[in-house]
C-alpha positions as CSV (number, residue, x, y, z in Angstrom):
1,M,69.1,-54.7,36.3
2,S,67.3,-56.1,33.8
3,I,65.8,-56.2,30.2
4,Y,62.5,-55.7,31.3
5,A,63.4,-52.4,31.8
6,L,63.7,-52.1,28.1
7,K,60.2,-53.3,27.7
8,G,58.1,-49.7,26.9
9,R,61.0,-49.1,24.3
10,F,60.2,-52.6,22.3
11,Q,56.6,-51.4,22.8
12,D,56.7,-48.4,21.0
13,L,58.3,-50.3,18.3
14,L,55.3,-53.3,18.0
15,R,52.4,-51.2,18.4
16,P,51.4,-50.8,14.8
17,A,51.8,-54.6,14.6
18,V,49.7,-54.9,17.2
19,R,47.1,-52.6,15.5
20,G,47.7,-54.6,12.1
21,L,46.4,-57.4,14.6
22,Y,43.2,-56.7,17.3
23,R,42.1,-55.4,13.3
24,M,42.4,-58.8,12.0
25,G,40.4,-59.9,15.1
26,I,43.3,-61.4,16.9
27,T,42.8,-62.1,21.0
28,A,46.0,-61.6,24.0
29,N,44.7,-64.7,24.6
30,T,44.8,-66.5,21.3
31,V,48.7,-64.9,21.1
32,T,49.5,-65.9,24.4
33,V,48.6,-69.8,23.8
34,A,50.1,-70.0,20.1
35,A,53.8,-68.6,21.6
36,A,53.4,-71.7,24.0
37,V,52.5,-73.9,21.3
38,V,55.2,-72.7,19.2
39,S,57.4,-73.0,22.7
40,L,57.0,-76.4,22.6
41,L,57.6,-77.7,19.0
42,V,60.9,-75.2,18.7
43,A,61.9,-77.5,22.8
44,A,60.7,-80.8,20.3
45,V,62.5,-79.3,17.6
46,V,66.2,-79.3,19.0
47,W,66.2,-82.2,21.7
48,C,65.8,-84.7,19.3
49,Y,67.7,-83.3,16.5
50,A,69.5,-80.3,17.3
51,P,72.0,-83.0,18.2
52,E,72.7,-84.1,14.7
53,Q,72.3,-80.8,13.2
54,P,73.5,-78.4,15.4
55,L,72.6,-75.6,13.1
56,L,68.9,-76.2,14.3
57,Y,70.7,-74.8,17.7
58,L,69.7,-71.2,16.1
59,M,66.2,-71.9,16.4
60,L,66.1,-71.1,19.8
61,P,67.7,-67.1,19.2
62,L,65.8,-67.1,16.9
63,W,62.7,-68.2,18.9
64,M,63.7,-66.0,22.0
65,L,63.1,-63.0,20.1
66,L,60.6,-63.7,18.5
67,R,58.9,-65.2,21.9
68,M,60.1,-62.2,24.1
69,A,57.7,-59.8,21.5
70,L,54.8,-61.7,21.6
71,N,55.1,-61.4,24.5
72,A,54.6,-57.6,24.4
73,V,51.9,-58.4,22.3
74,D,49.6,-60.2,24.3
75,G,49.2,-57.8,27.1
76,M,50.2,-54.6,24.9
77,L,46.7,-56.5,23.1
78,A,45.1,-56.6,26.8
79,R,45.5,-53.3,27.8
80,E,44.9,-51.3,24.9
81,F,42.1,-53.1,24.0
82,G,39.8,-54.1,26.4
83,Q,40.7,-57.8,26.7
84,Q,41.8,-58.6,29.8
85,S,40.1,-61.0,31.7
86,R,40.3,-64.1,34.9
87,L,41.5,-66.3,31.5
88,G,43.9,-63.8,30.3
89,A,46.5,-63.7,33.5
90,Y,46.0,-67.4,34.4
91,L,47.2,-68.5,30.8
92,N,49.1,-65.9,30.9
93,E,51.4,-67.1,33.8
94,L,50.7,-70.5,32.7
95,C,51.9,-70.6,29.0
96,D,55.4,-69.0,30.2
97,V,56.4,-70.7,32.7
98,I,55.1,-74.3,31.0
99,A,57.0,-73.2,28.3
100,D,59.9,-72.1,29.1
101,A,61.0,-74.5,31.1
102,A,60.4,-76.6,28.1
103,L,63.2,-74.1,25.9
104,Y,65.1,-74.6,28.8
105,L,65.5,-78.5,29.4
106,S,66.0,-79.2,24.9
107,L,69.9,-78.0,25.9
108,L,69.0,-81.7,27.8
109,S,70.3,-83.1,24.0
110,V,73.8,-81.0,24.7
111,P,76.2,-83.8,24.8
112,G,77.5,-84.2,28.1
113,V,75.8,-81.7,29.7
114,R,74.4,-81.9,33.2
115,P,71.0,-82.3,33.9
116,E,70.5,-80.9,36.7
117,A,72.1,-77.8,36.3
118,L,69.2,-77.5,33.5
119,W,66.2,-78.8,36.2
120,L,67.7,-77.0,39.0
121,L,67.8,-73.7,35.7
122,A,63.3,-74.8,35.2
123,W,62.9,-74.9,38.8
124,T,64.2,-72.0,40.3
125,A,62.9,-69.7,37.5
126,A,59.6,-71.0,37.9
127,L,59.6,-70.2,41.5
128,S,61.2,-66.6,41.2
129,E,58.2,-65.8,38.6
130,Y,56.0,-67.5,41.3
131,A,57.4,-65.3,44.0
132,G,56.3,-62.5,41.2
133,V,52.3,-63.2,41.0
134,L,53.0,-63.5,44.5
135,G,53.7,-59.9,44.8
136,L,49.4,-59.5,43.8
137,M,48.8,-61.6,47.0
138,V,50.6,-58.8,49.6
139,G,48.9,-56.2,47.9
140,A,51.4,-54.8,46.0
141,S,52.6,-54.8,42.3
142,R,53.1,-58.0,39.7
143,R,56.5,-58.2,40.9
144,Y,59.5,-58.2,37.9
145,D,63.1,-57.4,39.8
146,G,66.3,-58.5,37.8
147,P,68.2,-59.8,38.5
148,M,67.9,-63.1,36.1
149,G,63.9,-62.3,35.0
150,K,62.4,-63.7,32.5
151,S,63.2,-61.5,29.1
152,D,66.9,-62.4,30.9
153,R,66.9,-65.7,31.0
154,A,65.3,-65.4,27.0
155,F,68.4,-64.2,26.0
156,V,70.9,-66.1,27.5
157,I,69.7,-69.4,26.2
158,G,69.5,-67.6,22.9
159,V,73.4,-67.2,23.4
160,L,73.8,-69.8,24.3
161,G,71.8,-71.6,21.3
162,L,74.0,-69.3,18.8
163,L,77.2,-70.7,20.5
164,L,75.9,-74.0,20.4
165,A,74.9,-73.9,16.2
166,L,78.7,-72.0,15.2
167,G,80.7,-74.3,17.4
168,W,81.3,-72.9,20.2
169,G,80.4,-73.4,23.0
170,G,79.5,-77.1,24.5
171,A,78.3,-79.3,27.2
172,M,80.8,-77.6,30.0
173,T,79.9,-74.5,28.5
174,V,75.8,-74.9,29.3
175,S,76.3,-76.2,32.5
176,G,77.7,-73.6,33.7
177,V,75.9,-70.7,32.6
178,A,72.7,-72.8,33.1
179,A,73.6,-73.3,36.5
180,A,74.8,-69.1,37.2
181,M,71.6,-68.5,35.9
182,A,69.5,-70.5,38.0
183,A,72.1,-68.5,41.0
184,L,70.2,-66.1,39.5
185,C,67.1,-67.1,40.1
186,V,67.6,-66.5,42.9
187,V,68.2,-64.0,44.0
188,T,65.9,-62.7,41.2
189,M,62.9,-64.4,44.3
190,V,65.0,-62.9,47.3
191,N,64.9,-59.8,45.3
192,R,60.4,-60.1,44.2
193,V,60.0,-61.1,47.9
194,R,61.6,-57.4,49.6
195,Q,60.6,-55.6,47.1
196,G,56.9,-57.1,47.2
197,L,57.0,-56.6,50.4
198,K,58.4,-53.1,50.7
199,E,55.4,-52.1,48.1
200,S,53.2,-53.3,50.3
201,A,54.2,-52.2,53.3
202,A,54.3,-48.5,52.3
203,A,50.9,-49.2,50.3
204,P,48.2,-46.6,52.1
205,Q,46.1,-49.5,54.6
206,R,43.0,-48.9,53.9
């Protein structure tokens, strides 16, 4: 089970805004790149300034929520308004992995945190997304199986940011949660490979 399963309902809420963006001439690729750039800026601010001003950790839950919306928006613009492209496919995957890593690693700013836990999370998250993309290479779909997909990771990092801003968490919490997330990313990677192979085996042979 993954938060990704709620994507359809989330998209229904966003559809009026997506139509408005289309009428304004905003493209899916523009949204994708803008979300990545802002993610890097948010990560930089959190990394550099949040230890002295803990309320800045609130940027993480606020931005994670908005970023999930933007991730849905760029996909809807591409699919529903004929903006799908090869470049867009590359941008969508690469920008997400880069932005995710930057946001996770911004928590290296937490005094006393175990850096290896956060680096492990960044690497296993990237590998789990790579495993999802590889489904396309074996004749399956792009796999989004959980339990720790992109939306799930965004939710957990957002909660960590909230806890840090309120002073309810510290280095031990962040390190422990990051390590647990990394372990679940490994499970996610295995699930995506297994389900991709299963889907590919069930597909009609040409």
